Short mmCIF file of the C-alpha atoms (twelve columns), coordinates in Angstrom:
data_MODEL
# 
_entry.id   MODEL 
# 
loop_
_atom_site.group_PDB 
_atom_site.id 
_atom_site.type_symbol 
_atom_site.label_atom_id 
_atom_site.label_alt_id 
_atom_site.label_comp_id 
_atom_site.label_asym_id 
_atom_site.label_seq_id 
_atom_site.Cartn_x 
_atom_site.Cartn_y 
_atom_site.Cartn_z 
_atom_site.pdbx_PDB_model_num 
ATOM 1   C CA . MET A 1   -5.140 122.836 -44.316  1 
ATOM 2   C CA . SER A 2   -2.459 124.164 -42.534  1 
ATOM 3   C CA . LYS A 3   1.617  122.696 -43.113  1 
ATOM 4   C CA . SER A 4   1.067  120.564 -40.268  1 
ATOM 5   C CA . THR A 5   -2.011 118.738 -41.125  1 
ATOM 6   C CA . ARG A 6   -0.679 118.102 -45.006  1 
ATOM 7   C CA . GLN A 7   2.385  116.352 -43.518  1 
ATOM 8   C CA . LYS A 8   0.291  114.056 -41.517  1 
ATOM 9   C CA . SER A 9   -1.962 113.275 -44.260  1 
ATOM 10  C CA . LEU A 10  0.903  112.433 -46.391  1 
ATOM 11  C CA . ARG A 11  2.465  110.556 -43.855  1 
ATOM 12  C CA . TYR A 12  -0.761 108.238 -43.401  1 
ATOM 13  C CA . LEU A 13  -1.141 107.625 -47.148  1 
ATOM 14  C CA . ALA A 14  2.612  106.358 -47.478  1 
ATOM 15  C CA . LEU A 15  2.015  103.788 -44.810  1 
ATOM 16  C CA . LEU A 16  -1.496 102.601 -46.092  1 
ATOM 17  C CA . GLY A 17  0.442  102.065 -49.856  1 
ATOM 18  C CA . VAL A 18  3.098  100.092 -47.659  1 
ATOM 19  C CA . CYS A 19  0.211  97.994  -46.163  1 
ATOM 20  C CA . VAL A 20  -1.548 97.056  -49.313  1 
ATOM 21  C CA . ALA A 21  1.505  96.013  -50.922  1 
ATOM 22  C CA . ALA A 22  1.608  93.762  -48.363  1 
ATOM 23  C CA . SER A 23  -1.060 92.462  -48.098  1 
ATOM 24  C CA . ASN A 24  -1.149 91.411  -52.041  1 
ATOM 25  C CA . ALA A 25  2.014  90.087  -51.410  1 
ATOM 26  C CA . CYS A 26  0.734  87.445  -48.814  1 
ATOM 27  C CA . ASP A 27  -2.317 86.682  -50.961  1 
ATOM 28  C CA . ARG A 28  -0.562 85.049  -53.540  1 
ATOM 29  C CA . PRO A 29  -1.373 81.581  -54.216  1 
ATOM 30  C CA . GLN A 30  1.521  79.116  -52.298  1 
ATOM 31  C CA . TYR A 31  2.050  76.040  -54.467  1 
ATOM 32  C CA . THR A 32  2.922  72.646  -52.951  1 
ATOM 33  C CA . TYR A 33  2.630  69.047  -54.915  1 
ATOM 34  C CA . SER A 34  3.464  65.615  -52.969  1 
ATOM 35  C CA . ASP A 35  4.116  62.631  -54.338  1 
ATOM 36  C CA . ASP A 36  0.330  61.259  -53.863  1 
ATOM 37  C CA . VAL A 37  -1.578 64.191  -54.766  1 
ATOM 38  C CA . PRO A 38  -1.540 65.525  -58.444  1 
ATOM 39  C CA . ILE A 39  -0.315 68.969  -59.022  1 
ATOM 40  C CA . SER A 40  -2.909 71.752  -59.471  1 
ATOM 41  C CA . GLY A 41  -2.980 74.429  -61.704  1 
ATOM 42  C CA . GLY A 42  -4.278 72.722  -64.921  1 
ATOM 43  C CA . ALA A 43  -2.371 71.386  -67.686  1 
ATOM 44  C CA . SER A 44  0.398  73.630  -69.652  1 
ATOM 45  C CA . PHE A 45  2.528  73.181  -72.119  1 
ATOM 46  C CA . TRP A 46  6.294  74.000  -71.423  1 
ATOM 47  C CA . GLY A 47  9.907  72.533  -72.559  1 
ATOM 48  C CA . SER A 48  7.498  70.384  -75.054  1 
ATOM 49  C CA . VAL A 49  6.035  68.116  -72.812  1 
ATOM 50  C CA . PHE A 50  2.700  68.013  -71.457  1 
ATOM 51  C CA . THR A 51  2.645  68.495  -67.728  1 
ATOM 52  C CA . ALA A 52  0.391  68.592  -64.999  1 
ATOM 53  C CA . GLY A 53  1.190  72.214  -63.552  1 
ATOM 54  C CA . THR A 54  3.938  74.606  -63.162  1 
ATOM 55  C CA . ILE A 55  5.573  76.226  -60.482  1 
ATOM 56  C CA . ALA A 56  6.016  80.405  -60.710  1 
ATOM 57  C CA . LEU A 57  8.412  82.007  -58.508  1 
ATOM 58  C CA . GLY A 58  9.524  85.471  -57.676  1 
ATOM 59  C CA . GLY A 59  7.502  86.869  -60.880  1 
ATOM 60  C CA . GLY A 60  9.117  84.801  -63.256  1 
ATOM 61  C CA . PRO A 61  9.177  81.869  -65.793  1 
ATOM 62  C CA . PRO A 62  7.209  79.184  -64.812  1 
ATOM 63  C CA . ILE A 63  9.319  76.194  -63.579  1 
ATOM 64  C CA . ASP A 64  7.835  72.887  -64.689  1 
ATOM 65  C CA . PRO A 65  8.401  69.998  -62.024  1 
ATOM 66  C CA . CYS A 66  8.794  67.753  -64.862  1 
ATOM 67  C CA . ALA A 67  12.782 67.629  -65.618  1 
ATOM 68  C CA . LEU A 68  12.714 65.158  -68.476  1 
ATOM 69  C CA . ASP A 69  13.493 67.439  -71.056  1 
ATOM 70  C CA . ARG A 70  16.209 69.120  -69.529  1 
ATOM 71  C CA . SER A 71  18.786 67.719  -66.745  1 
ATOM 72  C CA . VAL A 72  18.097 67.833  -63.519  1 
ATOM 73  C CA . GLY A 73  21.846 67.957  -62.934  1 
ATOM 74  C CA . ALA A 74  25.713 69.074  -64.447  1 
ATOM 75  C CA . SER A 75  24.350 66.135  -67.222  1 
ATOM 76  C CA . PRO A 76  21.652 63.671  -67.074  1 
ATOM 77  C CA . VAL A 77  21.206 60.875  -64.433  1 
ATOM 78  C CA . LEU A 78  22.088 58.819  -66.827  1 
ATOM 79  C CA . ALA A 79  24.964 60.286  -68.961  1 
ATOM 80  C CA . LYS A 80  27.650 57.303  -68.294  1 
ATOM 81  C CA . HIS A 81  24.819 55.351  -69.757  1 
ATOM 82  C CA . VAL A 82  24.677 56.885  -73.273  1 
ATOM 83  C CA . ILE A 83  26.109 54.938  -76.317  1 
ATOM 84  C CA . SER A 84  26.442 56.977  -79.515  1 
ATOM 85  C CA . ASN A 85  26.376 55.284  -82.910  1 
ATOM 86  C CA . GLY A 86  29.666 57.220  -83.892  1 
ATOM 87  C CA . LEU A 87  31.525 56.376  -81.148  1 
ATOM 88  C CA . ALA A 88  29.607 52.792  -80.211  1 
ATOM 89  C CA . ALA A 89  32.859 50.628  -79.507  1 
ATOM 90  C CA . ARG A 90  33.369 49.307  -75.915  1 
ATOM 91  C CA . ALA A 91  35.825 46.643  -74.864  1 
ATOM 92  C CA . GLU A 92  33.584 45.442  -72.044  1 
ATOM 93  C CA . LEU A 93  30.587 43.957  -73.146  1 
ATOM 94  C CA . TYR A 94  27.259 42.365  -71.047  1 
ATOM 95  C CA . ALA A 95  24.889 39.659  -71.881  1 
ATOM 96  C CA . GLU A 96  21.996 38.410  -69.600  1 
ATOM 97  C CA . VAL A 97  21.690 35.212  -69.190  1 
ATOM 98  C CA . THR A 98  19.390 32.123  -67.526  1 
ATOM 99  C CA . ASP A 99  20.427 30.047  -64.815  1 
ATOM 100 C CA . SER A 100 20.704 27.202  -66.993  1 
ATOM 101 C CA . GLU A 101 22.515 29.329  -69.436  1 
ATOM 102 C CA . ALA A 102 25.099 30.279  -66.426  1 
ATOM 103 C CA . LEU A 103 25.807 26.897  -65.328  1 
ATOM 104 C CA . ALA A 104 26.401 25.807  -68.359  1 
ATOM 105 C CA . LEU A 105 29.407 28.310  -68.853  1 
ATOM 106 C CA . ARG A 106 30.517 27.303  -65.728  1 
ATOM 107 C CA . LYS A 107 31.220 23.915  -67.327  1 
ATOM 108 C CA . GLY A 108 32.670 24.886  -70.561  1 
ATOM 109 C CA . GLY A 109 29.644 26.205  -72.564  1 
ATOM 110 C CA . SER A 110 30.943 28.406  -75.517  1 
ATOM 111 C CA . LEU A 111 29.713 32.142  -75.664  1 
ATOM 112 C CA . ILE A 112 27.930 31.939  -78.582  1 
ATOM 113 C CA . PRO A 113 24.653 30.433  -78.156  1 
ATOM 114 C CA . PRO A 114 23.106 27.705  -80.558  1 
ATOM 115 C CA . ALA A 115 21.107 29.119  -83.354  1 
ATOM 116 C CA . PRO A 116 17.185 28.918  -82.182  1 
ATOM 117 C CA . PRO A 117 14.986 27.284  -83.910  1 
ATOM 118 C CA . THR A 118 13.248 29.227  -87.345  1 
ATOM 119 C CA . ALA A 119 11.405 28.817  -90.469  1 
ATOM 120 C CA . PRO A 120 13.278 28.516  -93.651  1 
ATOM 121 C CA . GLY A 121 14.228 31.757  -95.090  1 
ATOM 122 C CA . THR A 122 13.868 33.708  -91.816  1 
ATOM 123 C CA . ALA A 123 16.288 35.840  -91.812  1 
ATOM 124 C CA . THR A 124 18.034 37.833  -88.623  1 
ATOM 125 C CA . PRO A 125 18.195 41.736  -88.199  1 
ATOM 126 C CA . LEU A 126 22.185 41.098  -88.365  1 
ATOM 127 C CA . SER A 127 21.926 39.276  -91.818  1 
ATOM 128 C CA . VAL A 128 19.393 41.959  -93.389  1 
ATOM 129 C CA . VAL A 129 21.914 44.737  -92.387  1 
ATOM 130 C CA . LEU A 130 24.778 42.557  -94.113  1 
ATOM 131 C CA . THR A 131 22.841 41.842  -97.103  1 
ATOM 132 C CA . TRP A 132 21.938 45.483  -97.289  1 
ATOM 133 C CA . ALA A 133 25.384 46.629  -97.204  1 
ATOM 134 C CA . LEU A 134 26.590 44.275  -99.551  1 
ATOM 135 C CA . ALA A 135 24.439 45.576  -101.819 1 
ATOM 136 C CA . ALA A 136 26.531 48.753  -101.458 1 
ATOM 137 C CA . PRO A 137 26.966 50.578  -105.160 1 
ATOM 138 C CA . ASN A 138 30.635 51.504  -105.800 1 
ATOM 139 C CA . ASP A 139 32.254 50.138  -103.350 1 
ATOM 140 C CA . PRO A 140 33.636 46.483  -103.297 1 
ATOM 141 C CA . LYS A 141 35.480 46.997  -100.799 1 
ATOM 142 C CA . ARG A 142 32.633 46.970  -98.197  1 
ATOM 143 C CA . GLY A 143 30.413 44.510  -100.206 1 
ATOM 144 C CA . ALA A 144 33.372 42.364  -99.412  1 
ATOM 145 C CA . LEU A 145 33.547 42.477  -96.114  1 
ATOM 146 C CA . ALA A 146 30.243 42.169  -95.254  1 
ATOM 147 C CA . LYS A 147 29.886 39.198  -97.661  1 
ATOM 148 C CA . LEU A 148 32.832 37.840  -95.101  1 
ATOM 149 C CA . LEU A 149 30.462 38.369  -92.237  1 
ATOM 150 C CA . LEU A 150 27.256 36.902  -93.692  1 
ATOM 151 C CA . SER A 151 29.529 33.366  -93.557  1 
ATOM 152 C CA . ARG A 152 31.360 33.959  -90.107  1 
ATOM 153 C CA . PHE A 153 28.408 35.689  -88.005  1 
ATOM 154 C CA . LYS A 154 25.636 33.111  -88.748  1 
ATOM 155 C CA . THR A 155 25.368 32.726  -85.168  1 
ATOM 156 C CA . THR A 156 26.194 35.336  -82.568  1 
ATOM 157 C CA . ARG A 157 25.012 36.420  -78.706  1 
ATOM 158 C CA . SER A 158 23.141 39.651  -78.291  1 
ATOM 159 C CA . THR A 159 25.501 41.938  -76.096  1 
ATOM 160 C CA . TRP A 160 25.231 45.695  -75.133  1 
ATOM 161 C CA . PRO A 161 27.511 47.701  -72.263  1 
ATOM 162 C CA . ASN A 162 24.518 48.525  -69.795  1 
ATOM 163 C CA . PRO A 163 23.548 45.141  -68.700  1 
ATOM 164 C CA . TRP A 164 20.231 46.386  -67.499  1 
ATOM 165 C CA . ALA A 165 19.018 47.605  -70.984  1 
ATOM 166 C CA . LEU A 166 19.131 43.985  -72.250  1 
ATOM 167 C CA . ARG A 167 17.104 42.536  -68.953  1 
ATOM 168 C CA . LEU A 168 13.350 42.569  -70.203  1 
ATOM 169 C CA . VAL A 169 14.285 42.411  -73.973  1 
ATOM 170 C CA . ASP A 170 13.746 38.530  -73.710  1 
ATOM 171 C CA . HIS A 171 12.587 37.891  -70.246  1 
ATOM 172 C CA . VAL A 172 10.074 38.822  -68.026  1 
ATOM 173 C CA . GLY A 173 11.002 40.653  -64.780  1 
ATOM 174 C CA . THR A 174 10.215 37.674  -62.775  1 
ATOM 175 C CA . GLU A 175 12.782 35.683  -63.972  1 
ATOM 176 C CA . HIS A 176 15.607 35.792  -62.639  1 
ATOM 177 C CA . MET A 177 18.783 36.474  -64.712  1 
ATOM 178 C CA . THR A 178 22.255 36.474  -64.440  1 
ATOM 179 C CA . PRO A 179 24.457 39.539  -66.092  1 
ATOM 180 C CA . LEU A 180 27.344 37.943  -68.048  1 
ATOM 181 C CA . ARG A 181 30.593 39.954  -68.147  1 
ATOM 182 C CA . ILE A 182 32.879 39.728  -71.407  1 
ATOM 183 C CA . ARG A 183 35.689 41.650  -72.236  1 
ATOM 184 C CA . LEU A 184 37.347 41.509  -75.167  1 
ATOM 185 C CA . LYS A 185 41.164 41.432  -76.373  1 
ATOM 186 C CA . ASN A 186 43.165 44.560  -76.681  1 
ATOM 187 C CA . GLU A 187 43.981 43.767  -80.538  1 
ATOM 188 C CA . ALA A 188 39.878 42.759  -81.308  1 
ATOM 189 C CA . TRP A 189 38.045 45.008  -83.928  1 
ATOM 190 C CA . ILE A 190 34.531 45.598  -84.299  1 
ATOM 191 C CA . VAL A 191 32.969 46.920  -87.422  1 
ATOM 192 C CA . ARG A 192 29.937 49.212  -87.068  1 
ATOM 193 C CA . ILE A 193 26.921 49.564  -89.486  1 
ATOM 194 C CA . ASP A 194 24.170 51.947  -89.511  1 
ATOM 195 C CA . ALA A 195 22.498 53.621  -92.303  1 
ATOM 196 C CA . THR A 196 25.160 56.537  -92.768  1 
ATOM 197 C CA . SER A 197 28.240 54.466  -92.115  1 
ATOM 198 C CA . PHE A 198 30.262 51.361  -92.625  1 
ATOM 199 C CA . ALA A 199 33.380 51.084  -90.680  1 
ATOM 200 C CA . VAL A 200 35.557 48.931  -88.944  1 
ATOM 201 C CA . VAL A 201 37.410 50.405  -85.529  1 
ATOM 202 C CA . ASP A 202 38.978 49.021  -82.478  1 
ATOM 203 C CA . VAL A 203 37.759 49.066  -78.749  1 
ATOM 204 C CA . GLN A 204 39.150 52.193  -78.435  1 
ATOM 205 C CA . ASN A 205 37.285 53.620  -81.445  1 
ATOM 206 C CA . GLY A 206 40.377 54.015  -83.557  1 
ATOM 207 C CA . THR A 207 39.573 53.681  -87.585  1 
ATOM 208 C CA . ILE A 208 40.944 50.387  -88.865  1 
ATOM 209 C CA . ALA A 209 40.885 50.499  -92.792  1 
ATOM 210 C CA . VAL A 210 38.790 47.841  -94.381  1 
ATOM 211 C CA . GLU A 211 41.361 46.280  -96.488  1 
ATOM 212 C CA . ASP A 212 42.923 45.183  -92.913  1 
ATOM 213 C CA . ALA A 213 39.880 43.884  -91.980  1 
ATOM 214 C CA . LEU A 214 39.793 41.915  -95.237  1 
ATOM 215 C CA . ALA A 215 42.938 40.911  -94.467  1 
ATOM 216 C CA . HIS A 216 42.683 39.514  -91.175  1 
ATOM 217 C CA . PRO A 217 38.872 38.934  -90.366  1 
ATOM 218 C CA . GLU A 218 39.854 36.941  -87.334  1 
ATOM 219 C CA . ARG A 219 40.222 39.800  -85.294  1 
ATOM 220 C CA . ILE A 220 36.811 40.743  -85.882  1 
ATOM 221 C CA . ALA A 221 35.020 40.170  -82.550  1 
ATOM 222 C CA . ALA A 222 31.546 41.755  -83.167  1 
ATOM 223 C CA . VAL A 223 29.256 43.637  -85.260  1 
ATOM 224 C CA . TYR A 224 27.776 47.003  -84.048  1 
ATOM 225 C CA . TYR A 225 24.602 47.536  -86.269  1 
ATOM 226 C CA . VAL A 226 21.624 49.762  -86.183  1 
ATOM 227 C CA . PHE A 227 18.674 48.397  -87.555  1 
ATOM 228 C CA . ASP A 228 16.218 50.496  -88.113  1 
ATOM 229 C CA . ASP A 229 14.069 52.594  -90.988  1 
ATOM 230 C CA . HIS A 230 16.658 53.671  -92.960  1 
ATOM 231 C CA . ILE A 231 17.735 50.144  -93.878  1 
ATOM 232 C CA . THR A 232 15.530 49.797  -96.274  1 
ATOM 233 C CA . VAL A 233 13.629 46.224  -96.465  1 
ATOM 234 C CA . ASN A 234 10.226 47.305  -94.239  1 
ATOM 235 C CA . ALA A 235 10.606 50.825  -92.843  1 
ATOM 236 C CA . ALA A 236 7.232  50.755  -90.976  1 
ATOM 237 C CA . SER A 237 7.845  47.277  -89.341  1 
ATOM 238 C CA . GLN A 238 11.094 48.100  -88.759  1 
ATOM 239 C CA . CYS A 239 10.017 51.274  -86.582  1 
ATOM 240 C CA . GLU A 240 8.371  49.008  -84.249  1 
ATOM 241 C CA . THR A 241 10.783 45.448  -84.222  1 
ATOM 242 C CA . GLY A 242 13.889 47.836  -84.821  1 
ATOM 243 C CA . LYS A 243 17.308 47.736  -82.482  1 
ATOM 244 C CA . ARG A 244 21.001 48.080  -82.220  1 
ATOM 245 C CA . GLU A 245 22.946 45.691  -80.747  1 
ATOM 246 C CA . PHE A 246 26.734 44.291  -80.509  1 
ATOM 247 C CA . ALA A 247 26.314 40.882  -82.263  1 
ATOM 248 C CA . LEU A 248 29.686 38.875  -80.858  1 
ATOM 249 C CA . GLY A 249 30.688 35.996  -83.293  1 
ATOM 250 C CA . ASN A 250 34.200 35.563  -82.545  1 
ATOM 251 C CA . GLU A 251 35.048 34.180  -79.235  1 
ATOM 252 C CA . ALA A 252 38.658 33.856  -80.202  1 
ATOM 253 C CA . MET A 253 38.869 38.016  -79.481  1 
ATOM 254 C CA . VAL A 254 37.523 37.469  -76.008  1 
ATOM 255 C CA . ALA A 255 40.109 37.736  -73.274  1 
ATOM 256 C CA . GLU A 256 37.865 36.917  -70.774  1 
ATOM 257 C CA . PHE A 257 34.041 36.272  -69.436  1 
ATOM 258 C CA . SER A 258 33.158 36.901  -66.100  1 
ATOM 259 C CA . LEU A 259 29.682 35.768  -63.702  1 
ATOM 260 C CA . GLY A 260 29.293 36.134  -60.363  1 
ATOM 261 C CA . THR A 261 32.287 38.651  -59.005  1 
ATOM 262 C CA . PRO A 262 32.646 41.461  -56.613  1 
ATOM 263 C CA . GLU A 263 32.497 43.832  -59.996  1 
ATOM 264 C CA . ILE A 264 29.947 42.578  -61.649  1 
ATOM 265 C CA . LEU A 265 27.370 42.834  -58.482  1 
ATOM 266 C CA . THR A 266 28.695 46.747  -57.998  1 
ATOM 267 C CA . ARG A 267 28.119 47.424  -61.415  1 
ATOM 268 C CA . LEU A 268 24.411 45.975  -60.914  1 
ATOM 269 C CA . ASN A 269 24.064 48.253  -58.008  1 
ATOM 270 C CA . SER A 270 25.106 51.210  -59.295  1 
ATOM 271 C CA . ASP A 271 22.862 51.032  -62.419  1 
ATOM 272 C CA . ILE A 272 20.084 50.250  -59.561  1 
ATOM 273 C CA . ASP A 273 20.666 53.427  -58.448  1 
ATOM 274 C CA . ASP A 274 20.784 55.311  -61.610  1 
ATOM 275 C CA . LEU A 275 17.863 54.342  -62.345  1 
ATOM 276 C CA . THR A 276 16.068 54.763  -59.129  1 
ATOM 277 C CA . GLY A 277 17.445 58.361  -60.016  1 
ATOM 278 C CA . LEU A 278 15.483 58.556  -63.341  1 
ATOM 279 C CA . PHE A 279 12.444 57.253  -61.080  1 
ATOM 280 C CA . ASN A 280 12.514 60.129  -59.175  1 
ATOM 281 C CA . VAL A 281 12.560 62.489  -62.039  1 
ATOM 282 C CA . VAL A 282 9.552  60.807  -63.765  1 
ATOM 283 C CA . ARG A 283 7.660  60.750  -60.664  1 
ATOM 284 C CA . GLN A 284 6.955  64.253  -61.225  1 
ATOM 285 C CA . CYS A 285 5.719  64.162  -64.683  1 
ATOM 286 C CA . ALA A 286 2.203  63.585  -65.857  1 
ATOM 287 C CA . THR A 287 3.471  61.930  -68.827  1 
ATOM 288 C CA . VAL A 288 6.138  60.379  -70.793  1 
ATOM 289 C CA . ASP A 289 4.468  60.296  -74.108  1 
ATOM 290 C CA . HIS A 290 6.891  62.573  -76.551  1 
ATOM 291 C CA . GLY A 291 4.431  62.256  -79.556  1 
ATOM 292 C CA . VAL A 292 2.090  60.122  -81.366  1 
ATOM 293 C CA . GLY A 293 3.145  56.600  -82.056  1 
ATOM 294 C CA . SER A 294 4.741  53.776  -79.693  1 
ATOM 295 C CA . PHE A 295 7.803  54.322  -77.382  1 
ATOM 296 C CA . HIS A 296 9.736  51.667  -79.863  1 
ATOM 297 C CA . SER A 297 9.198  53.631  -82.951  1 
ATOM 298 C CA . LEU A 298 9.766  57.119  -81.673  1 
ATOM 299 C CA . THR A 299 13.060 56.268  -80.105  1 
ATOM 300 C CA . LEU A 300 14.374 53.980  -83.155  1 
ATOM 301 C CA . CYS A 301 12.985 56.291  -86.298  1 
ATOM 302 C CA . GLN A 302 13.038 59.400  -84.566  1 
ATOM 303 C CA . ALA A 303 15.305 60.164  -81.626  1 
ATOM 304 C CA . TRP A 304 18.066 58.183  -83.054  1 
ATOM 305 C CA . ASP A 305 18.268 60.226  -86.100  1 
ATOM 306 C CA . PHE A 306 20.215 62.649  -84.700  1 
ATOM 307 C CA . PHE A 307 22.619 62.200  -81.679  1 
ATOM 308 C CA . ASP A 308 21.791 64.761  -78.877  1 
ATOM 309 C CA . ALA A 309 21.795 62.991  -74.962  1 
ATOM 310 C CA . THR A 310 21.796 66.448  -73.180  1 
ATOM 311 C CA . THR A 311 18.347 65.623  -71.784  1 
ATOM 312 C CA . GLU A 312 17.048 63.201  -68.945  1 
ATOM 313 C CA . TYR A 313 14.618 61.459  -71.583  1 
ATOM 314 C CA . SER A 314 17.465 61.972  -74.720  1 
ATOM 315 C CA . ALA A 315 20.174 60.408  -72.212  1 
ATOM 316 C CA . TYR A 316 18.027 57.331  -71.268  1 
ATOM 317 C CA . GLN A 317 16.706 56.762  -74.914  1 
ATOM 318 C CA . TRP A 318 20.351 56.798  -76.136  1 
ATOM 319 C CA . SER A 319 21.472 54.149  -73.752  1 
ATOM 320 C CA . LEU A 320 19.298 51.160  -74.312  1 
ATOM 321 C CA . SER A 321 19.740 48.299  -77.214  1 
ATOM 322 C CA . ASN A 322 15.980 47.382  -77.751  1 
ATOM 323 C CA . PRO A 323 13.596 50.112  -76.793  1 
ATOM 324 C CA . VAL A 324 10.650 47.569  -76.473  1 
ATOM 325 C CA . GLU A 325 7.181  49.308  -74.873  1 
ATOM 326 C CA . LEU A 326 8.774  47.828  -71.450  1 
ATOM 327 C CA . TYR A 327 11.690 50.338  -71.361  1 
ATOM 328 C CA . LYS A 328 9.082  53.559  -72.033  1 
ATOM 329 C CA . PRO A 329 10.026 55.302  -68.854  1 
ATOM 330 C CA . THR A 330 6.897  55.142  -67.204  1 
ATOM 331 C CA . THR A 331 7.278  55.166  -63.323  1 
ATOM 332 C CA . GLN A 332 5.467  51.968  -63.484  1 
ATOM 333 C CA . ASN A 333 7.896  50.607  -65.893  1 
ATOM 334 C CA . LEU A 334 11.117 52.084  -64.323  1 
ATOM 335 C CA . ALA A 335 9.759  50.258  -61.008  1 
ATOM 336 C CA . SER A 336 9.543  47.107  -62.533  1 
ATOM 337 C CA . LEU A 337 12.980 47.102  -64.115  1 
ATOM 338 C CA . VAL A 338 14.495 48.331  -60.649  1 
ATOM 339 C CA . ASP A 339 12.854 45.463  -58.994  1 
ATOM 340 C CA . ALA A 340 14.109 42.868  -61.651  1 
ATOM 341 C CA . LEU A 341 17.283 44.270  -61.306  1 
ATOM 342 C CA . LYS A 342 17.191 43.814  -57.328  1 
ATOM 343 C CA . ASN A 343 15.998 39.823  -57.373  1 
ATOM 344 C CA . ASP A 344 19.577 39.779  -59.871  1 
ATOM 345 C CA . ARG A 345 21.387 40.344  -56.764  1 
ATOM 346 C CA . PHE A 346 23.349 37.635  -55.767  1 
ATOM 347 C CA . GLU A 347 26.148 36.214  -53.423  1 
ATOM 348 C CA . PRO A 348 29.247 36.565  -54.931  1 
ATOM 349 C CA . ASP A 349 30.638 33.386  -56.546  1 
ATOM 350 C CA . PRO A 350 33.486 34.249  -58.777  1 
ATOM 351 C CA . PHE A 351 34.029 32.600  -62.254  1 
ATOM 352 C CA . VAL A 352 36.462 34.254  -64.756  1 
ATOM 353 C CA . ALA A 353 37.616 32.326  -67.559  1 
ATOM 354 C CA . ALA A 354 38.964 32.470  -71.282  1 
ATOM 355 C CA . PRO A 355 37.330 30.920  -73.909  1 
ATOM 356 C CA . ASN A 356 38.195 27.485  -75.172  1 
ATOM 357 C CA . VAL A 357 38.331 28.274  -78.841  1 
ATOM 358 C CA . ALA A 358 39.962 25.438  -80.328  1 
ATOM 359 C CA . ALA A 359 37.883 23.279  -79.075  1 
ATOM 360 C CA . GLN A 360 34.436 25.540  -79.599  1 
ATOM 361 C CA . GLY A 361 34.841 25.608  -83.651  1 
ATOM 362 C CA . GLY A 362 37.689 27.960  -83.789  1 
ATOM 363 C CA . ALA A 363 38.335 31.442  -84.444  1 
ATOM 364 C CA . GLY A 364 35.776 32.081  -87.304  1 
ATOM 365 C CA . GLY A 365 32.825 32.234  -85.487  1 
ATOM 366 C CA . ALA A 366 30.965 30.701  -88.083  1 
ATOM 367 C CA . GLY A 367 28.832 28.605  -86.101  1 
ATOM 368 C CA . GLY A 368 30.406 27.530  -82.701  1 
ATOM 369 C CA . ALA A 369 27.859 26.503  -80.353  1 
ATOM 370 C CA . SER A 370 25.386 25.929  -83.018  1 
ATOM 371 C CA . GLU A 371 27.697 23.140  -84.759  1 
ATOM 372 C CA . LEU A 372 28.459 21.625  -81.449  1 
ATOM 373 C CA . GLY A 373 25.725 21.366  -80.065  1 
ATOM 374 C CA . ASP A 374 25.482 21.720  -75.428  1 
ATOM 375 C CA . GLY A 375 27.451 18.241  -75.523  1 
ATOM 376 C CA . GLY A 376 30.148 19.292  -77.477  1 
ATOM 377 C CA . SER A 377 30.565 22.639  -75.526  1 
ATOM 378 C CA . ALA A 378 30.481 20.503  -72.064  1 
ATOM 379 C CA . GLN A 379 33.166 18.347  -73.594  1 
ATOM 380 C CA . ALA A 380 35.088 21.649  -74.393  1 
ATOM 381 C CA . GLY A 381 34.563 23.124  -71.288  1 
ATOM 382 C CA . ALA A 382 36.378 19.944  -69.360  1 
ATOM 383 C CA . ALA A 383 39.872 20.399  -71.029  1 
ATOM 384 C CA . GLN A 384 39.608 24.481  -70.009  1 
ATOM 385 C CA . GLY A 385 40.749 24.508  -66.662  1 
ATOM 386 C CA . GLY A 386 37.831 26.275  -64.734  1 
ATOM 387 C CA . ALA A 387 37.739 29.706  -63.288  1 
ATOM 388 C CA . ARG A 388 40.676 31.833  -61.928  1 
# 
């Protein structure tokens, strides 16, 4: 073979290699998905959850379209809603009230609702937690404060910094509810109790000595508590029924409460936007299950054991007050929650008032509305001066 013939053959082989490489590249499968078509590729395990499939780009590791176990942005969608047990105190709290309760408040009713009828000997979660704290060995000051709170906080209102997290706990989504905004006084204190901590803090989470709280119990506005399996009563049952909340029991430490204001409507719309953002994350997931057991149990007795709100899923869990199954973050549940919040929107009709403590049972928070009843509360409101 002549030299020129060999050179032509080498050029031909080089061109043939390029064509083969290009052909193989073009034959690689294309991965696509849409909202109503399941992702193809079979089940795979990536990032600690099972998903419908993964996408490989550029020969790198597969990318799971389900982002629940990571953050879709610089921080999780619900990052600003997260409430850690160690830094729980807030000056602004919310409750969800029915239309009739909202009307009663506008007429001067008490923030502390009447005690619900219960069977004799029935203990509330707060009373169980305080009784547990009362029995703490070698801590007489803690025991003394727990005993004091048992007498002063017999009746309380459940509150939380995220109104949406209370929306479906006690009322169905089809029932119209009204967000109630409560702002505590700057000098208010909060007692914080969980299995590892018993502390008194101000609304900025600054530490207050227990001795000071014993000397000035009138400054305690609420008790923040976590009722879980570590509060040893019935651990298995508590994993399914436990919760955490701000139990508001002292109206004297409330600066003001409000209904129907533009600020509340802005918060409602902001919550709808954030939860819609989480819905858009969840819709790419084949499942939101993260273990064996109910969402309530896995959140209360596993996720809340150690604070970590770095993923979309964990940030959502740490935003909740009572993780009932309606709050399991499936697309159906999130859509139902968003719809309920949309139905709660209102035309602003502002009512802002301060509680009339003198007429409603004093500053102790030891009964208030439950002792006065509806009639007493309405009479108290007549002297209050109404909204401003």
